[in-house]
C-alpha positions as CSV (number, residue, x, y, z in Angstrom):
1,M,0.0,0.0,0.0
2,E,1.3,3.4,-0.9
3,T,0.4,6.6,0.9
4,T,0.8,10.2,0.1
5,T,0.8,12.8,2.8
6,A,-1.0,16.0,1.8
7,P,0.8,19.2,2.9
8,R,-0.8,20.9,5.9
9,P,-0.4,24.6,6.7
10,R,2.3,25.0,9.4
11,G,3.0,28.0,11.6
12,A,6.3,28.8,13.2
13,R,7.7,26.1,15.5
14,L,7.1,27.0,19.2
15,H,9.7,26.6,21.9
16,H,10.0,28.8,24.9
17,P,13.3,27.9,26.5
18,E,12.7,30.5,29.3
19,L,10.1,28.2,30.7
20,S,11.5,25.5,33.0
21,T,8.6,24.8,35.4
22,L,4.9,24.8,35.2
23,V,4.8,27.8,37.6
24,H,6.1,29.9,34.7
25,T,3.7,28.6,32.0
26,T,0.5,30.4,32.7
27,R,2.3,33.6,33.8
28,F,4.2,33.7,30.5
29,H,1.3,33.1,28.2
30,A,-1.2,35.2,30.1
31,A,1.2,38.2,29.6
32,R,1.7,37.4,25.9
33,Q,-1.7,36.2,24.7
34,P,-4.3,36.6,27.5
35,E,-7.3,36.2,25.1
36,A,-5.9,33.1,23.3
37,A,-7.8,29.8,23.9
38,A,-5.9,27.5,26.3
39,V,-8.6,24.8,26.8
40,L,-11.7,23.9,24.9
41,C,-14.1,21.5,26.6
42,E,-17.7,20.7,25.8
43,G,-18.2,24.0,24.0
44,R,-16.5,26.1,26.8
45,T,-13.4,28.1,26.2
46,L,-10.8,28.9,28.9
47,T,-8.3,31.5,27.8
48,Y,-4.7,31.7,29.0
49,G,-5.6,34.8,31.0
50,E,-8.4,33.0,32.7
51,L,-6.3,29.9,33.3
52,H,-3.7,32.0,35.0
53,R,-6.0,34.0,37.2
54,G,-8.2,30.9,38.0
55,S,-5.2,28.8,39.0
56,N,-3.9,31.7,41.1
57,R,-7.1,31.9,43.0
58,M,-7.1,28.1,43.5
59,A,-3.5,28.3,44.7
60,H,-4.5,30.8,47.4
61,A,-7.5,28.7,48.3
62,L,-5.2,25.7,48.8
63,R,-3.0,27.7,51.1
64,A,-6.0,28.9,53.0
65,A,-7.1,25.3,53.4
66,G,-3.9,24.6,55.2
67,L,-1.9,22.9,52.5
68,R,1.8,23.3,52.3
69,E,4.6,22.4,50.0
70,G,4.7,18.6,49.5
71,D,1.1,18.0,50.4
72,R,-0.9,15.8,48.0
73,V,-4.0,17.1,46.2
74,A,-6.1,14.4,44.5
75,Y,-8.5,14.9,41.6
76,L,-11.2,12.4,40.9
77,G,-13.2,13.5,37.9
78,K,-13.3,13.5,34.1
79,E,-11.4,16.0,32.0
80,S,-12.4,19.6,32.2
81,E,-10.8,23.0,32.5
82,H,-10.9,22.6,36.3
83,Y,-8.5,19.7,36.0
84,Y,-5.9,22.0,34.4
85,E,-6.5,24.8,36.8
86,A,-5.8,22.3,39.6
87,L,-2.6,21.2,38.0
88,F,-1.2,24.8,37.8
89,A,-2.5,25.6,41.3
90,C,-0.5,22.7,42.7
91,A,2.5,23.9,40.7
92,K,2.1,27.4,42.2
93,T,2.0,26.1,45.8
94,G,4.5,23.3,45.7
95,T,1.7,20.8,46.4
96,V,1.6,17.6,44.3
97,L,-1.4,16.7,42.0
98,V,-2.6,13.1,42.3
99,P,-4.9,12.4,39.3
100,V,-7.1,9.4,40.2
101,N,-8.4,7.0,37.6
102,W,-12.2,7.5,37.7
103,R,-12.8,4.0,36.4
104,L,-11.4,2.3,39.4
105,A,-13.4,0.6,42.1
106,A,-13.8,2.0,45.6
107,P,-11.1,-0.1,47.2
108,E,-8.6,0.9,44.5
109,V,-9.4,4.6,44.9
110,S,-9.1,4.2,48.6
111,H,-5.7,2.7,48.2
112,I,-4.5,5.7,46.2
113,L,-5.9,8.3,48.5
114,Q,-4.5,6.5,51.6
115,D,-1.1,5.7,50.0
116,S,-0.6,9.3,48.8
117,G,-1.7,10.8,52.1
118,T,-4.1,13.1,50.2
119,R,-4.9,16.2,52.1
120,L,-7.6,17.6,49.7
121,L,-9.7,15.8,47.2
122,F,-11.4,17.5,44.2
123,L,-14.4,15.2,43.6
124,E,-16.8,15.3,40.6
125,G,-20.3,14.5,41.7
126,E,-20.7,11.6,39.3
127,F,-18.0,9.7,41.3
128,A,-19.3,10.5,44.8
129,P,-20.8,7.0,45.1
130,I,-17.3,5.5,44.7
131,V,-16.0,7.6,47.6
132,E,-19.0,6.7,49.7
133,A,-18.4,3.0,49.1
134,M,-14.7,3.3,50.1
135,P,-13.8,1.1,53.1
136,T,-12.3,4.2,54.8
137,R,-13.3,7.8,54.7
138,P,-11.1,10.0,52.3
139,P,-8.5,11.8,54.3
140,G,-8.6,15.6,54.5
141,T,-11.0,18.0,52.8
142,V,-13.4,17.2,49.9
143,V,-14.2,19.9,47.4
144,P,-16.9,19.2,44.8
145,V,-15.6,20.0,41.3
146,D,-18.9,21.8,40.4
147,S,-18.3,24.1,43.4
148,I,-14.7,25.0,42.6
149,T,-15.5,28.4,41.2
150,D,-17.4,29.4,44.4
151,W,-14.7,27.7,46.6
152,R,-11.9,29.9,45.2
153,A,-14.0,33.0,44.5
154,E,-13.0,35.0,47.6
155,H,-9.3,34.5,47.1
156,P,-7.1,36.9,45.1
157,D,-6.0,36.3,41.6
158,R,-2.5,37.6,42.2
159,E,0.4,35.3,41.9
160,T,1.8,33.2,44.8
161,E,5.3,33.7,46.1
162,F,6.3,30.1,45.6
163,E,8.9,29.4,43.0
164,A,9.6,25.8,42.0
165,T,12.8,24.3,40.6
166,P,13.0,21.8,37.8
167,D,13.4,19.1,40.5
168,T,10.4,20.1,42.6
169,P,7.7,17.3,42.6
170,V,4.5,18.4,40.9
171,A,2.5,15.2,40.0
172,Q,2.1,11.7,41.4
173,L,0.6,9.2,39.0
174,Y,-0.3,5.7,39.9
175,T,0.8,2.8,37.7
176,S,-2.0,0.9,36.0
177,G,-1.8,-1.9,38.6
178,T,-2.1,-4.9,36.2
179,T,-0.1,-6.8,38.9
180,G,-0.2,-6.0,42.6
181,L,-1.1,-2.7,44.2
182,P,-0.5,0.5,42.1
183,K,2.6,2.4,42.9
184,G,2.7,6.2,43.0
185,V,5.3,7.6,40.5
186,V,6.5,11.0,41.6
187,L,7.3,13.3,38.7
188,A,9.1,16.7,38.9
189,H,8.6,19.7,36.7
190,R,11.6,18.6,34.5
191,S,9.6,15.6,33.3
192,F,7.4,18.0,31.4
193,F,10.2,20.0,29.8
194,A,13.2,17.8,29.2
195,I,12.1,16.1,26.0
196,R,10.8,19.3,24.5
197,D,14.2,20.9,25.2
198,A,16.0,17.8,23.8
199,L,14.2,18.0,20.5
200,A,14.8,21.8,20.3
201,S,18.5,21.3,21.0
202,E,19.0,19.4,17.8
203,G,16.3,21.2,15.7
204,L,14.3,18.0,15.4
205,D,10.6,18.0,14.6
206,W,9.8,14.4,15.4
207,I,7.2,15.9,17.7
208,D,6.6,19.6,17.4
209,W,4.3,22.4,18.5
210,R,3.4,25.2,16.1
211,E,1.6,28.5,16.0
212,G,-2.1,27.8,15.4
213,D,-2.1,24.2,16.6
214,I,-5.2,22.8,18.1
215,A,-4.3,19.6,19.9
216,L,-6.7,16.8,20.8
217,V,-5.9,15.2,24.2
218,G,-7.3,11.7,23.6
219,I,-5.6,10.0,26.6
220,P,-7.1,10.7,30.0
221,G,-5.2,13.0,32.3
222,F,-4.7,10.4,35.0
223,H,-2.4,8.7,32.6
224,V,1.0,10.1,32.1
225,G,0.5,10.3,28.3
226,G,-2.5,12.6,28.6
227,L,-0.9,14.8,31.2
228,W,2.4,15.0,29.3
229,W,0.7,15.8,26.0
230,A,-1.5,18.5,27.5
231,T,1.4,20.2,29.3
232,Q,3.5,20.2,26.1
233,N,0.9,22.1,24.3
234,L,0.2,24.5,27.1
235,N,3.9,25.2,27.6
236,A,4.0,25.9,23.8
237,G,1.0,28.2,24.1
238,T,-1.3,26.3,21.7
239,T,-4.9,25.2,22.3
240,I,-5.9,21.8,23.8
241,V,-9.2,20.1,23.2
242,A,-10.0,18.2,26.4
243,L,-12.3,15.2,26.0
244,R,-14.4,14.3,29.1
245,A,-13.8,10.7,28.1
246,F,-12.8,9.3,24.8
247,A,-15.6,8.4,22.4
248,A,-14.7,7.7,18.8
249,R,-17.6,9.6,17.2
250,Q,-17.1,12.6,19.4
251,A,-13.4,12.6,18.7
252,V,-13.9,12.5,14.9
253,D,-16.5,15.3,15.1
254,L,-14.2,17.5,17.2
255,I,-11.3,16.9,14.8
256,R,-13.4,18.0,11.9
257,G,-15.4,20.7,13.6
258,L,-12.6,22.5,15.5
259,G,-9.9,22.0,12.9
260,V,-7.7,19.9,15.1
261,T,-4.1,19.8,13.8
262,T,-2.5,17.4,16.2
263,A,-3.6,14.5,18.4
264,C,-2.2,12.1,20.9
265,V,-3.9,8.7,21.2
266,V,-3.4,5.0,21.8
267,P,-3.7,2.4,19.0
268,A,-7.1,1.2,20.3
269,M,-8.4,4.7,19.8
270,L,-7.2,4.8,16.2
271,R,-9.0,1.6,15.6
272,M,-12.2,2.8,17.1
273,M,-12.1,6.0,15.0
274,L,-11.4,4.2,11.8
275,T,-14.2,1.7,12.3
276,E,-16.8,4.3,13.3
277,P,-19.6,4.2,10.8
278,G,-19.5,6.9,8.1
279,V,-16.0,8.0,8.9
280,R,-14.1,9.3,5.8
281,A,-10.7,10.6,5.1
282,E,-12.3,14.1,4.7
283,D,-12.9,14.1,8.5
284,F,-9.2,14.4,9.1
285,T,-8.0,17.0,6.5
286,T,-6.8,19.5,9.2
287,L,-4.6,16.9,11.0
288,R,-0.9,17.4,10.4
289,K,0.5,15.0,13.0
290,T,-0.7,12.1,15.1
291,V,1.3,10.9,18.1
292,Y,0.5,7.4,19.3
293,G,1.8,5.1,21.9
294,G,0.8,3.2,25.1
295,S,0.7,-0.3,23.6
296,P,2.0,-2.1,20.5
297,I,0.3,-1.4,17.2
298,S,-0.1,-3.8,14.4
299,E,1.4,-2.9,11.0
300,A,-2.0,-3.4,9.4
301,L,-3.6,-0.8,11.7
302,L,-0.8,1.6,11.2
303,E,-1.0,1.3,7.4
304,E,-4.7,2.0,7.5
305,S,-4.2,4.9,9.8
306,L,-1.5,6.4,7.4
307,A,-3.9,6.0,4.5
308,V,-7.0,7.4,6.0
309,L,-5.6,10.2,8.3
310,D,-3.0,11.1,5.7
311,C,-0.8,13.0,8.1
312,E,2.5,12.5,9.8
313,F,2.8,9.9,12.5
314,A,5.2,9.7,15.5
315,Q,5.3,6.7,17.7
316,I,6.4,7.2,21.3
317,Y,7.6,4.7,23.8
318,G,8.2,5.1,27.5
319,L,6.7,4.6,30.9
320,T,5.2,6.7,33.7
321,E,8.6,6.1,35.3
322,T,10.4,7.7,32.4
323,G,8.2,10.8,32.5
324,N,6.3,9.4,29.5
325,T,8.2,9.2,26.2
326,A,11.9,8.4,26.0
327,V,12.0,6.8,22.6
328,C,10.4,8.0,19.3
329,L,9.9,6.6,15.9
330,P,9.8,9.8,13.8
331,P,7.5,10.5,10.9
332,A,10.2,9.8,8.3
333,A,10.5,6.2,9.5
334,H,6.8,5.5,8.9
335,V,7.2,3.8,5.6
336,P,4.6,0.9,5.1
337,G,6.6,-2.3,4.8
338,G,9.8,-0.5,5.8
339,P,12.4,-2.1,8.1
340,L,11.7,0.2,11.0
341,M,7.9,-0.3,11.2
342,Q,8.4,-2.8,14.0
343,A,10.7,-0.5,16.0
344,A,9.6,1.5,19.0
345,G,12.0,4.2,17.8
346,R,15.2,5.7,18.8
347,P,16.1,7.7,21.9
348,Y,15.8,11.5,21.9
349,P,19.0,13.5,22.2
350,G,20.3,13.2,25.7
351,V,18.4,10.0,26.3
352,R,20.2,6.6,26.3
353,A,18.9,3.1,25.9
354,R,20.4,-0.3,26.3
355,A,19.4,-4.0,26.7
356,I,20.8,-6.0,29.6
357,D,20.9,-9.6,30.5
358,G,19.8,-11.1,33.9
359,R,23.1,-10.2,35.5
360,G,23.0,-6.6,34.4
361,R,25.5,-6.8,31.6
362,E,24.9,-4.7,28.5
363,L,24.0,-6.8,25.5
364,P,25.3,-6.4,21.9
365,P,23.0,-5.2,19.1
366,G,20.3,-7.7,18.2
367,A,20.4,-9.6,21.6
368,V,17.1,-9.6,23.5
369,G,17.2,-8.5,27.1
370,E,15.6,-6.1,29.5
371,V,15.4,-2.6,28.0
372,C,16.8,0.2,30.3
373,L,16.4,3.9,29.7
374,R,18.4,6.9,31.0
375,T,16.4,10.1,30.6
376,P,16.5,13.5,32.3
377,A,12.7,13.3,32.5
378,R,12.8,10.2,34.7
379,M,10.8,9.9,37.9
380,V,11.9,11.1,41.3
381,E,10.8,7.9,43.1
382,Y,8.0,5.5,43.9
383,W,6.2,7.3,46.7
384,G,7.0,5.7,50.0
385,L,8.6,2.6,48.4
386,P,12.4,3.1,48.6
387,D,13.2,-0.6,48.0
388,K,11.1,-0.8,44.8
389,T,12.5,2.6,43.7
390,A,16.0,1.2,44.1
391,K,15.1,-1.9,41.9
392,T,13.6,0.2,39.1
393,L,15.9,3.3,39.2
394,V,19.4,2.0,39.2
395,D,22.3,4.5,38.8
396,G,20.0,6.8,36.8
397,W,18.7,4.0,34.6
398,I,15.0,3.0,34.5
399,H,14.6,-0.7,34.3
400,T,11.5,-1.0,32.1
401,G,10.5,-4.6,32.6
402,D,10.2,-4.8,28.8
403,A,12.0,-7.4,26.7
404,G,13.7,-6.0,23.6
405,Y,16.9,-5.2,21.8
406,L,18.7,-2.4,20.1
407,D,19.9,-2.6,16.5
408,A,23.2,-1.4,15.2
409,D,21.8,2.1,14.6
410,G,20.4,2.5,18.1
411,Y,16.7,1.8,17.3
412,V,14.8,0.1,20.1
413,F,12.7,-3.0,19.3
414,I,10.3,-4.2,22.0
415,H,9.3,-7.8,22.1
416,D,7.0,-7.8,25.1
417,R,6.8,-7.3,28.8
418,I,9.3,-9.7,30.4
419,K,6.7,-11.0,32.8
420,D,4.5,-11.8,29.8
421,A,7.1,-14.0,28.1
422,I,5.8,-17.6,27.5
423,L,8.3,-20.4,28.3
424,V,7.6,-23.2,25.9
425,A,9.9,-26.2,26.5
426,G,12.7,-23.8,27.5
427,E,12.1,-21.4,24.6
428,N,11.1,-17.8,25.3
429,V,8.1,-16.9,23.2
430,Y,7.0,-13.2,23.1
431,P,3.3,-12.7,22.6
432,A,3.6,-9.4,20.6
433,E,5.5,-11.3,17.8
434,I,2.7,-13.8,17.3
435,E,0.0,-11.1,17.6
436,N,1.6,-9.0,14.9
437,V,1.5,-11.9,12.5
438,L,-2.0,-13.0,13.4
439,E,-3.3,-9.5,12.8
440,R,-2.1,-9.7,9.2
441,H,-4.8,-12.3,8.5
442,P,-7.7,-10.5,6.9
443,A,-10.2,-12.2,9.2
444,V,-8.5,-11.1,12.4
445,G,-9.5,-7.7,13.9
446,E,-7.3,-8.1,17.0
447,A,-5.3,-10.8,18.6
448,V,-4.0,-11.3,22.2
449,V,-1.7,-14.1,23.1
450,I,-0.9,-15.5,26.6
451,G,0.7,-18.6,28.0
452,I,-1.4,-21.2,29.8
453,P,-0.3,-24.3,31.8
454,D,0.8,-27.4,30.0
455,E,1.9,-30.5,31.8
456,R,4.2,-31.6,29.0
457,W,5.8,-28.3,27.8
458,G,5.4,-26.2,30.9
459,E,3.3,-23.6,29.0
460,R,1.6,-23.5,25.7
461,V,0.5,-20.6,23.5
462,H,-3.2,-19.7,23.6
463,A,-4.6,-17.0,21.3
464,F,-7.7,-14.8,21.9
465,V,-9.0,-13.6,18.6
466,V,-11.5,-10.8,17.8
467,P,-12.7,-11.5,14.3
468,A,-12.8,-8.7,11.7
469,A,-16.3,-7.4,11.0
470,G,-18.3,-9.8,8.8
471,T,-15.8,-12.7,9.1
472,R,-15.8,-16.1,11.0
473,P,-12.3,-17.4,11.0
474,S,-11.5,-20.9,12.4
475,G,-8.5,-22.1,14.3
476,R,-7.5,-24.3,11.3
477,D,-7.5,-21.2,9.0
478,L,-5.3,-19.3,11.3
479,H,-2.9,-22.2,12.0
480,T,-2.5,-22.7,8.2
481,F,-1.8,-19.0,7.9
482,L,0.8,-19.0,10.7
483,V,2.7,-22.2,9.8
484,P,4.9,-20.6,7.1
485,R,5.4,-17.4,9.1
486,L,6.4,-18.5,12.6
487,A,8.6,-21.2,14.2
488,A,6.7,-24.3,15.2
489,F,7.2,-23.7,19.0
490,K,5.5,-20.2,18.6
491,L,2.3,-21.5,17.0
492,P,-0.8,-21.2,19.2
493,A,-1.9,-24.6,20.5
494,S,-5.5,-23.3,21.0
495,Y,-7.7,-20.4,19.9
496,E,-10.6,-18.6,21.6
497,F,-12.8,-16.3,19.6
498,T,-14.3,-13.3,21.5
499,D,-15.9,-10.0,20.7
500,H,-13.4,-7.9,22.7
501,V,-10.3,-8.1,24.9
502,P,-10.1,-6.3,28.3
503,R,-8.1,-3.1,28.4
504,N,-7.4,-0.5,31.1
505,P,-8.3,3.2,30.4
506,S,-4.8,3.9,28.9
507,G,-5.4,1.2,26.3
508,K,-3.1,-1.5,27.7
509,I,-4.3,-5.1,27.4
510,L,-5.1,-6.6,30.8
511,R,-3.3,-9.9,30.2
512,R,-3.5,-10.7,33.9
513,E,-7.3,-10.8,33.6
514,L,-7.1,-13.2,30.7
515,R,-4.4,-15.4,32.3
516,D,-6.2,-15.7,35.7
517,R,-8.8,-17.9,34.2
518,Y,-6.2,-20.5,33.5
519,W,-3.7,-19.9,36.3
520,R,-5.9,-19.2,39.3
521,D,-5.5,-22.8,40.6
522,S,-1.8,-22.8,40.2
523,A,0.6,-21.9,43.1
524,R,2.9,-20.2,40.6
525,K,1.8,-18.1,37.6
526,V,4.5,-19.5,35.3
527,N,5.7,-23.1,34.6
């Protein structure tokens, strides 16, 4: 398949090196462009001047409520202009924002609030039942989101006296918790500036922000990808479009209706938009760049996205612990069928990557091991977990838990999560490799592979398959398709056809949920 990228109007590239903390962001843009739109949400517009003054009032209200530097402020609600006001109010007081996943159950929310030591909770009314069902009362003060304007109204809109440094903590995001209790990843201001500065230092436009940009924030703000993307655009002085919650039809309508020029999404969102009834290439004519990440993407989906959206694509790879993206596959590498289409990308300037073996030794190009990343945007710590911090952050390197390798040119290729590797008769099998091949079959819409117990081989490969619309594939059809494309020990021993696979809000597949059906009676979760 060949694609041609239509030229999109481009304004001047935006980079403001004088900004080094989020304290500076609203002050800077309120002085330069007070009437420019900062946030668009459900038909409402929040200008930079309003964002600055509103967050100032909120900052003084936090101080009046007794909060001091280092205290935690939680936000349990969907995306809105108030969420961003809370972010900048925390920045201006030295308090730390704890965005809470509103899709969690009451015990999970309770864990986050208790673990973080939250002193004040902004709570959207829709989620009050979750808090009421918590096994323990939320610590500190609860402020309803729909009362924020009144709550802060009596406080002045002048700036606070607090000045942060790049190393001052500003956000604490909880890992998705697919295994064990979620951990609070503490990020400093530098996590939201380092990659921007790295790109500018080399004049690279792998990801860029330009005058006139209108950026869709497809990923929720309790996920590092959503928070990072929003702050990059607000630091640049562009306009963000905040979705209360992602819905494919609404996203397509907003892209077309508002003239969205850039978007940050996960692959599952691309798939949903492309399969939305009535969607046409004409819906995306204003898009100039789409940034995607969060989970592996099949080559088939990427090719279709390139053809329909007809814009530049940049793939990002990283973790909450790396401050979001540390590796990028730039637009120039997005050539259908090209050798780099399976790569996660290459490190940004100033970021290093390596693969290590089980004894911590760096591996040569092509050898699979644990991918480690060294980035100036890396986390400060896991909150209250020094031992786990020391295991993940070693001598400045983040141990990702992902299995992969580097090629001779420094491109990073991810095989899978190390813990998701399947051990078949002593051979490591990586699910992503099988899934990518399965999804090339025209009758396969999506595939997820796990290992399940096998008395003879230790584990065997089991595939969950979501059929493509209007098709009914069989296990025999898929086996025949895979035989010439995969080694025999990688072939699924069984197939299960389903209408969906479970994912968390950031788009990551919940493999543990799929595995538990087969491993719940086993003392160990691997053989």
